KOLMAR-357494 format. One record per residue: residue in three letters; x, y, z of N, C-alpha, C, O in turn. Coordinates in steps of 0.001 Angstrom, whole numbers. Example, Ala and Ser with C-alpha at 12.3 -4.5 7.8 and 13.67 -1.06 7.14 Angstrom:
BEGIN
rec residu ALA	n.u 13190	n.v -5690	n.w 7800	ca.u 12300	ca.v -4500	ca.w 7800	c.u 13200	c.v -3300	c.w 7800	o.u 14236	o.v -3319	o.w 8465 .
rec residu SER	n.u 12850	n.v -2250	n.w 7080	ca.u 13670	ca.v -1060	ca.w 7140	c.u 12900	c.v 30	c.w 7870	o.u 13409	o.v 1138	o.w 8039 .
END
This chain:
BEGIN
rec residu UNK	n.u 9651	n.v -9501	n.w 6041	ca.u 8558	ca.v -8156	ca.w 5915	c.u 7455	c.v -8679	c.w 7214	o.u 7240	o.v -9865	o.w 7467 .
rec residu UNK	n.u 6962	n.v -7751	n.w 7797	ca.u 5937	ca.v -7966	ca.w 8778	c.u 4769	c.v -6997	c.w 8475	o.u 5005	o.v -6029	o.w 7752 .
rec residu UNK	n.u 3683	n.v -7162	n.w 8913	ca.u 2553	ca.v -6310	ca.w 8822	c.u 1803	c.v -6463	c.w 9925	o.u 1559	o.v -7541	o.w 10467 .
rec residu UNK	n.u 1276	n.v -4953	n.w 10410	ca.u 354	ca.v -4803	ca.w 11204	c.u -899	c.v -3954	c.w 10806	o.u -899	o.v -2833	o.w 10297 .
rec residu UNK	n.u -1943	n.v -4720	n.w 11142	ca.u -3145	ca.v -4176	ca.w 10782	c.u -4102	c.v -3344	c.w 11698	o.u -4543	o.v -3955	o.w 12672 .
rec residu UNK	n.u -4450	n.v -2182	n.w 11553	ca.u -5356	ca.v -1495	ca.w 12715	c.u -6268	c.v -571	c.w 11900	o.u -6026	o.v -224	o.w 10744 .
rec residu UNK	n.u -7433	n.v -176	n.w 12677	ca.u -8492	ca.v 771	ca.w 12240	c.u -8396	c.v 2060	c.w 12847	o.u -8077	o.v 2161	o.w 14032 .
rec residu UNK	n.u -8664	n.v 3130	n.w 12078	ca.u -8578	ca.v 4408	ca.w 12492	c.u -9382	c.v 5337	c.w 11518	o.u -9023	o.v 5602	o.w 10371 .
rec residu UNK	n.u -10539	n.v 5802	n.w 12143	ca.u -11537	ca.v 6682	ca.w 11384	c.u -12386	c.v 5980	c.w 10302	o.u -12847	o.v 6579	o.w 9331 .
rec residu UNK	n.u -12546	n.v 4743	n.w 10528	ca.u -13433	ca.v 4190	ca.w 9511	c.u -12672	c.v 3421	c.w 8308	o.u -13242	o.v 2915	o.w 7342 .
rec residu UNK	n.u -11192	n.v 3427	n.w 8561	ca.u -10248	ca.v 2995	ca.w 7525	c.u -9368	c.v 1914	c.w 8097	o.u -9119	o.v 1817	o.w 9298 .
rec residu UNK	n.u -8920	n.v 1119	n.w 7174	ca.u -7971	ca.v 54	ca.w 7890	c.u -6466	c.v 596	c.w 7373	o.u -6208	o.v 959	o.w 6226 .
rec residu UNK	n.u -5785	n.v 569	n.w 8212	ca.u -4257	ca.v 856	ca.w 7945	c.u -3481	c.v -501	c.w 8163	o.u -3673	o.v -1327	o.w 9056 .
rec residu UNK	n.u -2660	n.v -533	n.w 7251	ca.u -1716	ca.v -1709	ca.w 7190	c.u -269	c.v -1080	c.w 7223	o.u 140	o.v -469	o.w 6235 .
rec residu UNK	n.u 405	n.v -1207	n.w 8201	ca.u 1588	ca.v -948	ca.w 8426	c.u 2786	c.v -1868	c.w 8226	o.u 2987	o.v -2756	o.w 9054 .
rec residu UNK	n.u 3523	n.v -1725	n.w 7269	ca.u 4545	ca.v -2727	ca.w 6705	c.u 5945	c.v -2232	c.w 6969	o.u 6431	o.v -1124	o.w 6743 .
rec residu UNK	n.u 6488	n.v -3331	n.w 7508	ca.u 8036	ca.v -3367	ca.w 7675	c.u 8905	c.v -4324	c.w 7203	o.u 8757	o.v -5540	o.w 7319 .
rec residu UNK	n.u 9906	n.v -3690	n.w 6614	ca.u 10810	ca.v -4717	ca.w 5923	c.u 10878	c.v -4618	c.w 4450	o.u 10285	o.v -3674	o.w 3928 .
rec residu UNK	n.u 11508	n.v -5446	n.w 3716	ca.u 11645	ca.v -5527	ca.w 2300	c.u 10282	c.v -6247	c.w 1649	o.u 9654	o.v -7180	o.w 2149 .
rec residu UNK	n.u 10019	n.v -5599	n.w 472	ca.u 8934	ca.v -6478	ca.w -213	c.u 9398	c.v -7064	c.w -1415	o.u 9409	o.v -6372	o.w -2433 .
rec residu UNK	n.u 9787	n.v -8255	n.w -1447	ca.u 10389	ca.v -8827	ca.w -2588	c.u 9598	c.v -10230	c.w -3125	o.u 8422	o.v -10512	o.w -2893 .
rec residu UNK	n.u 10452	n.v -10932	n.w -3811	ca.u 9738	ca.v -12151	ca.w -4406	c.u 9277	c.v -13065	c.w -3141	o.u 8260	o.v -13757	o.w -3192 .
rec residu UNK	n.u 9980	n.v -13011	n.w -2193	ca.u 9771	ca.v -14015	ca.w -1070	c.u 8553	c.v -13431	c.w -240	o.u 7800	o.v -14243	o.w 297 .
rec residu UNK	n.u 8338	n.v -12211	n.w -115	ca.u 7442	ca.v -11721	ca.w 859	c.u 6158	c.v -11195	c.w 252	o.u 5121	o.v -11085	o.w 906 .
rec residu UNK	n.u 6294	n.v -10814	n.w -1279	ca.u 5033	ca.v -10313	ca.w -1855	c.u 3822	c.v -11229	c.w -1841	o.u 2747	o.v -10631	o.w -1793 .
rec residu UNK	n.u 3774	n.v -12463	n.w -1871	ca.u 2669	ca.v -13248	ca.w -1756	c.u 1851	c.v -13050	c.w -450	o.u 625	o.v -12934	o.w -449 .
rec residu UNK	n.u 2614	n.v -13020	n.w 638	ca.u 1819	ca.v -12818	ca.w 1918	c.u 1405	c.v -11244	c.w 1970	o.u 391	o.v -10999	o.w 2624 .
rec residu UNK	n.u 2072	n.v -10155	n.w 1356	ca.u 2065	ca.v -8911	ca.w 1249	c.u 674	c.v -8727	c.w 696	o.u -260	o.v -8191	o.w 1292 .
rec residu UNK	n.u 653	n.v -9273	n.w -602	ca.u -569	ca.v -9273	ca.w -1481	c.u -1809	c.v -9864	c.w -575	o.u -2796	o.v -9157	o.w -374 .
rec residu UNK	n.u -1737	n.v -10842	n.w -181	ca.u -2804	ca.v -11646	ca.w 690	c.u -3286	c.v -10677	c.w 1814	o.u -4482	o.v -10383	o.w 1832 .
rec residu UNK	n.u -2522	n.v -10208	n.w 2667	ca.u -2878	ca.v -9217	ca.w 3689	c.u -3637	c.v -8018	c.w 3176	o.u -4611	o.v -7485	o.w 3706 .
rec residu UNK	n.u -3021	n.v -7678	n.w 2041	ca.u -3861	ca.v -6230	ca.w 1343	c.u -5212	c.v -6488	c.w 1045	o.u -6168	o.v -5794	o.w 1392 .
rec residu UNK	n.u -5248	n.v -7859	n.w 168	ca.u -6526	ca.v -8035	ca.w -338	c.u -7561	c.v -8522	c.w 716	o.u -8750	o.v -8208	o.w 667 .
rec residu UNK	n.u -7040	n.v -9274	n.w 1624	ca.u -8091	ca.v -9370	ca.w 2932	c.u -8454	c.v -8256	c.w 3663	o.u -9554	o.v -8214	o.w 4213 .
rec residu UNK	n.u -7610	n.v -7292	n.w 3740	ca.u -7914	ca.v -6214	ca.w 4391	c.u -8877	c.v -5167	c.w 3654	o.u -9682	o.v -4474	o.w 4276 .
rec residu UNK	n.u -8733	n.v -5128	n.w 2438	ca.u -9547	ca.v -4463	ca.w 1463	c.u -10984	c.v -4731	c.w 1531	o.u -11781	o.v -3815	o.w 1324 .
rec residu UNK	n.u -11318	n.v -5742	n.w 1764	ca.u -12661	ca.v -6607	ca.w 1853	c.u -13372	c.v -5756	c.w 3068	o.u -14584	o.v -5542	o.w 3015 .
rec residu UNK	n.u -12763	n.v -5392	n.w 3907	ca.u -13696	ca.v -4950	ca.w 5081	c.u -13637	c.v -3544	c.w 5152	o.u -14015	o.v -3053	o.w 6216 .
rec residu UNK	n.u -13268	n.v -2817	n.w 4305	ca.u -13095	ca.v -1232	ca.w 4619	c.u -13183	c.v -424	c.w 3231	o.u -12736	o.v -794	o.w 2145 .
rec residu UNK	n.u -13833	n.v 706	n.w 3511	ca.u -14056	ca.v 1562	ca.w 2250	c.u -12694	c.v 2359	c.w 1846	o.u -12688	o.v 3088	o.w 855 .
rec residu UNK	n.u -11558	n.v 2186	n.w 2650	ca.u -10321	ca.v 3126	ca.w 2337	c.u -9092	c.v 2048	c.w 2988	o.u -9044	o.v 1745	o.w 4181 .
rec residu UNK	n.u -8481	n.v 1734	n.w 2321	ca.u -7122	ca.v 879	ca.w 2816	c.u -5903	c.v 1942	c.w 2641	o.u -5647	o.v 2527	o.w 1588 .
rec residu UNK	n.u -5247	n.v 2073	n.w 3781	ca.u -4191	ca.v 3029	ca.w 3829	c.u -2958	c.v 1906	c.w 3861	o.u -3019	o.v 937	o.w 4619 .
rec residu UNK	n.u -1978	n.v 2104	n.w 3078	ca.u -661	ca.v 1230	ca.w 3251	c.u 457	c.v 2218	c.w 3669	o.u 904	o.v 3209	o.w 3091 .
rec residu UNK	n.u 734	n.v 1704	n.w 4720	ca.u 2019	ca.v 2586	ca.w 5514	c.u 3199	c.v 2172	c.w 5072	o.u 3436	o.v 1054	o.w 5530 .
rec residu UNK	n.u 4216	n.v 2650	n.w 4250	ca.u 5325	ca.v 1953	ca.w 3764	c.u 6711	c.v 2595	c.w 4303	o.u 7817	o.v 2438	o.w 3787 .
rec residu UNK	n.u 6423	n.v 3305	n.w 5383	ca.u 7489	ca.v 4267	ca.w 5931	c.u 8826	c.v 3334	c.w 6255	o.u 9959	o.v 3737	o.w 5991 .
rec residu UNK	n.u 8571	n.v 2079	n.w 6840	ca.u 9313	ca.v 1207	ca.w 7223	c.u 10022	c.v 286	c.w 6054	o.u 10940	o.v -498	o.w 6295 .
rec residu UNK	n.u 9502	n.v 487	n.w 4863	ca.u 9965	ca.v -365	ca.w 3739	c.u 11250	c.v 353	c.w 3175	o.u 11247	o.v 1582	o.w 3114 .
rec residu UNK	n.u 12147	n.v -237	n.w 2835	ca.u 13484	ca.v 407	ca.w 2252	c.u 13728	c.v -270	c.w 905	o.u 14705	o.v 99	o.w 253 .
rec residu UNK	n.u 12933	n.v -1222	n.w 431	ca.u 13235	ca.v -2019	ca.w -812	c.u 11860	c.v -2668	c.w -1271	o.u 11165	o.v -3392	o.w -558 .
rec residu UNK	n.u 11595	n.v -2312	n.w -2512	ca.u 10271	ca.v -3165	ca.w -3313	c.u 10785	c.v -3424	c.w -4701	o.u 11224	o.v -2582	o.w -5483 .
rec residu UNK	n.u 10661	n.v -4735	n.w -4890	ca.u 10893	ca.v -5253	ca.w -6249	c.u 9828	c.v -5173	c.w -7105	o.u 8816	o.v -4545	o.w -6795 .
rec residu UNK	n.u 9969	n.v -5845	n.w -8333	ca.u 8834	ca.v -5758	ca.w -9226	c.u 7598	c.v -6616	c.w -8714	o.u 6419	o.v -6340	o.w -8938 .
rec residu UNK	n.u 7995	n.v -7542	n.w -8096	ca.u 6807	ca.v -8638	ca.w -7535	c.u 6050	c.v -7669	c.w -6386	o.u 4823	o.v -7722	o.w -6305 .
rec residu UNK	n.u 6703	n.v -6917	n.w -5634	ca.u 5842	ca.v -6155	ca.w -4820	c.u 5098	c.v -4816	c.w -5295	o.u 4175	o.v -4287	o.w -4678 .
rec residu UNK	n.u 5610	n.v -4396	n.w -6398	ca.u 4885	ca.v -3464	ca.w -7268	c.u 3625	c.v -4023	c.w -8029	o.u 2593	o.v -3385	o.w -8237 .
rec residu UNK	n.u 3899	n.v -5415	n.w -8436	ca.u 2748	ca.v -5999	ca.w -9019	c.u 1834	c.v -6233	c.w -7914	o.u 661	o.v -6050	o.w -8241 .
rec residu UNK	n.u 2021	n.v -6599	n.w -6641	ca.u 943	ca.v -6860	ca.w -5728	c.u 138	c.v -5507	c.w -5440	o.u -1030	o.v -5434	o.w -5059 .
rec residu UNK	n.u 924	n.v -4564	n.w -5677	ca.u 354	ca.v -3115	ca.w -5256	c.u -702	c.v -2834	c.w -6345	o.u -1829	o.v -2463	o.w -6016 .
rec residu UNK	n.u -342	n.v -3011	n.w -7683	ca.u -1092	ca.v -2951	ca.w -8694	c.u -2473	c.v -3574	c.w -8926	o.u -3506	o.v -3151	o.w -9446 .
rec residu UNK	n.u -2037	n.v -4997	n.w -8224	ca.u -3448	ca.v -5846	ca.w -8077	c.u -4357	c.v -5380	c.w -7156	o.u -5560	o.v -5321	o.w -7412 .
rec residu UNK	n.u -3867	n.v -5033	n.w -6073	ca.u -4878	ca.v -4415	ca.w -4948	c.u -5372	c.v -3222	c.w -5337	o.u -6420	o.v -2921	o.w -4766 .
rec residu UNK	n.u -4898	n.v -2323	n.w -6244	ca.u -5305	ca.v -1153	ca.w -6726	c.u -6431	c.v -1666	c.w -7618	o.u -7609	o.v -1386	o.w -7395 .
rec residu UNK	n.u -6050	n.v -2386	n.w -8580	ca.u -7285	ca.v -2918	ca.w -9430	c.u -8469	c.v -3329	c.w -8736	o.u -9602	o.v -2979	o.w -9067 .
rec residu UNK	n.u -8160	n.v -4175	n.w -7643	ca.u -9470	ca.v -4943	ca.w -6913	c.u -10283	c.v -3596	c.w -6055	o.u -11505	o.v -3549	o.w -5913 .
rec residu UNK	n.u -9536	n.v -2787	n.w -5654	ca.u -9991	ca.v -1442	ca.w -4902	c.u -10974	c.v -700	c.w -5838	o.u -12106	o.v -393	o.w -5466 .
rec residu UNK	n.u -10450	n.v -405	n.w -7170	ca.u -11439	ca.v 191	ca.w -7955	c.u -12404	c.v -522	c.w -8489	o.u -13460	o.v 18	o.w -8821 .
rec residu UNK	n.u -12194	n.v -1776	n.w -8642	ca.u -13337	ca.v -2800	ca.w -9110	c.u -14539	c.v -2520	c.w -7947	o.u -15717	o.v -2301	o.w -8229 .
rec residu UNK	n.u -14029	n.v -2572	n.w -6704	ca.u -15060	ca.v -2460	ca.w -5647	c.u -15404	c.v -1255	c.w -5248	o.u -16151	o.v -1080	o.w -4285 .
rec residu UNK	n.u -14882	n.v -279	n.w -5963	ca.u -15206	ca.v 1283	ca.w -5484	c.u -14695	c.v 1653	c.w -4152	o.u -15376	o.v 2271	o.w -3334 .
rec residu UNK	n.u -13461	n.v 1256	n.w -3944	ca.u -12906	ca.v 1584	ca.w -2600	c.u -11656	c.v 2220	c.w -3048	o.u -11244	o.v 2145	o.w -4206 .
rec residu UNK	n.u -11085	n.v 2825	n.w -2124	ca.u -9717	ca.v 3516	ca.w -2059	c.u -8600	c.v 2875	c.w -1649	o.u -8695	o.v 2134	o.w -672 .
rec residu UNK	n.u -7305	n.v 3042	n.w -2330	ca.u -6141	ca.v 2558	ca.w -1643	c.u -5373	c.v 3814	c.w -1729	o.u -5328	o.v 4595	o.w -2680 .
rec residu UNK	n.u -4655	n.v 3905	n.w -360	ca.u -3907	ca.v 5135	ca.w -374	c.u -2491	c.v 4735	c.w 169	o.u -2457	o.v 4173	o.w 1263 .
rec residu UNK	n.u -1451	n.v 4948	n.w -426	ca.u -26	ca.v 4734	ca.w 115	c.u 493	c.v 5914	c.w 718	o.u 425	o.v 7015	o.w 170 .
rec residu UNK	n.u 1079	n.v 5687	n.w 1978	ca.u 1710	ca.v 6769	ca.w 2701	c.u 3098	c.v 6490	c.w 3100	o.u 3554	o.v 5351	o.w 3009 .
rec residu UNK	n.u 3909	n.v 7656	n.w 3615	ca.u 5142	ca.v 7190	ca.w 4137	c.u 6139	c.v 6635	c.w 3021	o.u 6896	o.v 5770	o.w 3462 .
rec residu UNK	n.u 6294	n.v 6926	n.w 1748	ca.u 7108	ca.v 6500	ca.w 897	c.u 8410	c.v 6978	c.w 1134	o.u 8682	o.v 8164	o.w 948 .
rec residu UNK	n.u 9383	n.v 6017	n.w 1597	ca.u 10971	ca.v 6429	ca.w 1474	c.u 11361	c.v 6653	c.w 100	o.u 10695	o.v 6325	o.w -882 .
rec residu UNK	n.u 12544	n.v 7264	n.w 95	ca.u 13161	ca.v 7827	ca.w -1185	c.u 13258	c.v 6455	c.w -2027	o.u 12727	o.v 6570	o.w -3131 .
rec residu UNK	n.u 13738	n.v 5349	n.w -1802	ca.u 13902	ca.v 4072	ca.w -2738	c.u 12611	c.v 3736	c.w -3315	o.u 12496	o.v 3598	o.w -4533 .
rec residu UNK	n.u 11496	n.v 3577	n.w -2405	ca.u 10317	ca.v 3219	ca.w -2984	c.u 9700	c.v 4243	c.w -3694	o.u 9198	o.v 3923	o.w -4772 .
rec residu UNK	n.u 9621	n.v 5410	n.w -3333	ca.u 9099	ca.v 6572	ca.w -4207	c.u 9850	c.v 6486	c.w -5447	o.u 9120	o.v 6468	o.w -6438 .
rec residu UNK	n.u 11042	n.v 6430	n.w -5671	ca.u 11932	ca.v 6141	ca.w -7006	c.u 11338	c.v 5034	c.w -7780	o.u 10996	o.v 5204	o.w -8951 .
rec residu UNK	n.u 11205	n.v 3930	n.w -7182	ca.u 10661	ca.v 2775	ca.w -8135	c.u 9336	c.v 3241	c.w -8732	o.u 9091	o.v 3239	o.w -9938 .
rec residu UNK	n.u 8435	n.v 3676	n.w -7686	ca.u 7045	ca.v 4236	ca.w -8412	c.u 7363	c.v 5192	c.w -9401	o.u 6809	o.v 5090	o.w -10496 .
rec residu UNK	n.u 8145	n.v 6080	n.w -9197	ca.u 8394	ca.v 7142	ca.w -10102	c.u 8897	c.v 6515	c.w -11527	o.u 8418	o.v 6807	o.w -12623 .
rec residu UNK	n.u 9888	n.v 5656	n.w -11304	ca.u 10472	ca.v 5130	ca.w -12693	c.u 9435	c.v 4363	c.w -13349	o.u 9439	o.v 4480	o.w -14575 .
rec residu UNK	n.u 8544	n.v 3607	n.w -12853	ca.u 7562	ca.v 2782	ca.w -13497	c.u 6178	c.v 3789	c.w -13816	o.u 5137	o.v 3349	o.w -14305 .
rec residu UNK	n.u 6365	n.v 4974	n.w -13499	ca.u 5421	ca.v 6001	ca.w -13671	c.u 4029	c.v 5731	c.w -12975	o.u 2992	o.v 6135	o.w -13502 .
rec residu UNK	n.u 4028	n.v 5013	n.w -11733	ca.u 2875	ca.v 4564	ca.w -10920	c.u 2648	c.v 5732	c.w -10179	o.u 1493	o.v 5844	o.w -9768 .
rec residu UNK	n.u 3445	n.v 6653	n.w -9889	ca.u 2969	ca.v 7746	ca.w -9056	c.u 1832	c.v 8541	c.w -9427	o.u 1150	o.v 9141	o.w -8596 .
rec residu UNK	n.u 1605	n.v 8554	n.w -10740	ca.u 298	ca.v 9059	ca.w -11397	c.u -880	c.v 8088	c.w -11162	o.u -2038	o.v 8495	o.w -11259 .
rec residu UNK	n.u -647	n.v 7054	n.w -10913	ca.u -1845	ca.v 6164	ca.w -10615	c.u -2314	c.v 5752	c.w -9333	o.u -3482	o.v 5459	o.w -9076 .
rec residu UNK	n.u -1134	n.v 5738	n.w -8357	ca.u -1603	ca.v 5604	ca.w -7047	c.u -2069	c.v 6845	c.w -6433	o.u -1787	o.v 7927	o.w -6949 .
rec residu UNK	n.u -2794	n.v 6757	n.w -5320	ca.u -2997	ca.v 7856	ca.w -4538	c.u -1865	c.v 7833	c.w -3402	o.u -1689	o.v 6869	o.w -2656 .
rec residu UNK	n.u -1251	n.v 8812	n.w -3373	ca.u -68	ca.v 8927	ca.w -2272	c.u -138	c.v 10243	c.w -1560	o.u -183	o.v 11347	o.w -2103 .
rec residu UNK	n.u -142	n.v 9988	n.w -287	ca.u -97	ca.v 11015	ca.w 785	c.u 1179	c.v 10931	c.w 1639	o.u 1722	o.v 9838	o.w 1799 .
rec residu UNK	n.u 1642	n.v 11979	n.w 2155	ca.u 2874	ca.v 12018	ca.w 3139	c.u 2353	c.v 11434	c.w 4502	o.u 3145	o.v 10631	o.w 4996 .
rec residu UNK	n.u 1345	n.v 11623	n.w 5136	ca.u 1093	ca.v 11116	ca.w 6356	c.u -370	c.v 10599	c.w 6497	o.u -1306	o.v 10941	o.w 5774 .
rec residu UNK	n.u -422	n.v 9766	n.w 7487	ca.u -1629	ca.v 8998	ca.w 7990	c.u -2985	c.v 10063	c.w 7908	o.u -4032	o.v 9761	o.w 7336 .
rec residu UNK	n.u -2734	n.v 11363	n.w 8601	ca.u -3443	ca.v 12322	ca.w 8588	c.u -4323	c.v 12636	c.w 7287	o.u -5543	o.v 12617	o.w 7121 .
rec residu UNK	n.u -3288	n.v 12924	n.w 6450	ca.u -3556	ca.v 13464	ca.w 5241	c.u -4415	c.v 12428	c.w 4497	o.u -5455	o.v 12737	o.w 3915 .
rec residu UNK	n.u -3947	n.v 11253	n.w 4549	ca.u -4661	ca.v 10038	ca.w 3983	c.u -6142	c.v 9947	c.w 4532	o.u -7092	o.v 9699	o.w 3790 .
rec residu UNK	n.u -6248	n.v 10139	n.w 5727	ca.u -7675	ca.v 9767	ca.w 6385	c.u -8523	c.v 11270	c.w 6008	o.u -9733	o.v 11167	o.w 5807 .
rec residu UNK	n.u -7950	n.v 12504	n.w 5925	ca.u -8703	ca.v 13567	ca.w 5901	c.u -9390	c.v 13482	c.w 4477	o.u -10595	o.v 13663	o.w 4303 .
rec residu UNK	n.u -8416	n.v 13164	n.w 3409	ca.u -9089	ca.v 13126	ca.w 1864	c.u -10116	c.v 12286	c.w 1650	o.u -10641	o.v 12222	o.w 539 .
END
């Protein structure tokens, strides 16, 4: 898994590439938590992620809790079918703010 961090329209965008699993979720979590500190809105682009396991989901939930505690926003974009399915099965599509595109995430 690789991440690239960039700024756009006053938000931080983290582009993620590769699988998020037990081996990569600690660095994924750390990257998101560090990025959240410096922005009012963290956009996580998961377009290049084809697999996420329970540890990856746990990392996303932890970052969401931190965002809410700090009164910041966490937006997930570009969910591929397998990632979207995992979020649906765990009923987390109701909890996360999910947008199709980067533009939609930055508009709202």
